[in-house]
N, C-alpha and C positions, 0 to 999 in steps of 0.2 A: 330452891332455885333449880331451874331446868337448864341444862347446857345442851346445845346442839352442835354437832360436828361442823367444822368449816375447813376450807382449804384456802391457801393464799398463793396467788400467782403474781408475777411481775410482768407488766406489759409496757414497753417503752418508758420505763422509769416510774410508772404508776403501780401502786400496790392495790391489787384487787382481791377482796375477800368474798368468797362464795360460801354461803352458809345455808344449811337446810332449814326449812320452816317446820316447826313442831307439828306433828301429826299429819305431815304431808311428805310424800316421797317424790312429788312432781313439781314442787315450787321451791325456788332457791332465792335467797336474799342476797343482793349485790351491794357492796360498798366499794368505792374507789377513793383511795387516799383518805380514808376515814369518813367519807361523806356518803350517806345512803343514796343509792341511785335508782333503786326499784327492785322488781322481781322478774325472774325468768321462769317460765312455766314450760313443762314438757307435756304436750297433748298429742296422743297418737304418734309418738316418735318425733314430732316436730317441736323445735325450740322456738319460743315466742317471748318477746318482751311484753309484759303485762301493762295495762293502761297506767300512765303516769311515770313509766320508766324513762329515766333521763341518762342516756349514754350514747357515745358515738357508735355508728354501725361497725366501725373497725373493732372497738372493744367488745361489742356484742358478739361479733363473729369469732374473735379470739377466745372469748369465754366459752362459747359453744364448742369450738374445736377442742379446748381443754377438757370440757365435760365429756365429750364423745370419746376422748382418749382415756377415760377412766377416772377423772377427778370426781365424778359423781358416785364413785364406789366408796361410800363413807365408812370410816372405822367407828365402831361403837365406843363411846366414852365409858 
């Protein structure tokens, strides 16, 4: 079994889990209240929702701000 680091933040009562994707340091898996919502990718320093990502722009912006403040500095398990 492979475990990937993840971080949990609370936004307006929603539990958001940001997890790294195995073998990628620029793609992050997002779940909100236990439901998979898609992936965020960092390309050339820009944060983008990948195709099929389903979340409000407010939550996306909040996640990006959290990631910029260091939530993307993952601890090794």
